[in-house]
Each structure stands twice: as C-alpha cells, then as structure tokens.
C-alpha positions in Angstrom: 23.7 10.1 -1.4 21.2 12.9 -2.2 20.5 11.5 -5.6 19.7 8.0 -4.2 17.5 9.6 -1.5 15.7 11.7 -4.1 15.1 8.6 -6.3 13.6 6.7 -3.4 11.4 9.5 -2.1 8.4 8.9 -4.5 8.5 5.2 -3.5 8.5 5.9 0.2 5.9 8.7 0.0 3.4 6.6 -2.0 3.9 3.6 0.4 3.3 5.8 3.4 0.2 7.2 1.7 -1.1 3.7 1.2 -0.5 2.7 4.8 -2.0 6.0 6.0 -5.1 5.6 3.9 -5.6 2.0 5.0 -5.2 2.9 8.7 -7.4 6.0 8.5 -10.3 4.2 6.7 -9.9 1.0 8.8 -9.6 2.5 12.3 -10.7 6.1 12.2 -13.6 6.4 9.8 -15.3 3.1 9.0 -17.3 3.3 5.8 -21.0 2.6 6.4 -22.5 2.4 2.9 -21.6 0.4 -0.2 -20.7 3.5 -2.1 -18.4 4.8 0.6 -16.7 1.3 0.9 -16.2 1.4 -2.9 -14.6 4.8 -2.7 -12.3 3.7 0.2 -11.3 0.5 -1.6 -10.5 2.4 -4.8 -8.5 5.1 -3.0 -6.4 2.4 -1.3 -6.0 0.5 -4.5 -4.9 3.5 -6.4 -2.3 4.5 -3.8 -1.0 0.9 -3.6 -0.7 0.6 -7.4 1.1 4.0 -7.5 3.6 2.8 -4.8 4.2 -0.5 -6.6 4.6 1.4 -9.9 7.1 3.8 -8.4 9.0 0.9 -6.9 9.3 -0.9 -10.2 10.2 2.3 -12.1 13.0 3.3 -9.8 14.4 0.0 -8.6 12.7 -3.3 -9.8 14.2 -5.4 -7.0 12.4 -3.1 -4.5 9.2 -3.7 -6.4 9.5 -7.4 -6.1 10.3 -7.0 -2.4 7.0 -5.1 -2.0 5.1 -7.8 -3.9 6.6 -10.4 -1.6 5.8 -8.4 1.5 2.2 -8.0 0.4 1.8 -11.7 -0.3 3.3 -12.6 3.1 1.1 -10.1 4.9 -1.9 -11.5 3.1 -1.0 -15.0 4.1 -0.6 -14.0 7.7 -3.9 -12.2 7.7 -5.8 -15.1 6.1 -4.3 -17.7 8.5 -5.1 -15.5 11.5 -8.8 -15.2 10.5 -9.6 -18.9 11.0 -8.1 -19.2 14.5 
C-alpha cells in the first residue's frame, strides 16, 4: 500500500499545484498586464504538463483519465459561455 501511495504522490501533488495556481491567479490575484498574463499562463501550463507527464509516467491509464477530464471540463466551459 505504501509503495502505491508513494508512486501516486507526484501525480497528486502536481495536479493540486495546477489547481491551486489556476485558482490563485483566477480568483485572488488577477493579472493586469500582458506580461503578467503570460507569466500566469506559462506557470499554469508548466504545472499542468508536469501533472500529465507524471500521470503517464506512473500509470498511463490515469494519464488518459486526466486528458478525458480536461476535455470534458473544456467542453462544459465552452458550452456555458454562450448561454
């Protein structure tokens, strides 16, 4: 059990880092300039790619689940923008 928990830890920590960065920059500190928006976007992109890379490295099925969840969340977000 501890080995499995240790293997999943990097995946969970990078996923939580992505969610935390997105929430912090979206709700707490809105970027005002183009440069700060670029820094925010690159920070979130790097943590998201790290989470996805860890997921594929440790358990590929989990990586595909994360890809599917991201696509589903994007679809829900895009459909809610028009209403």
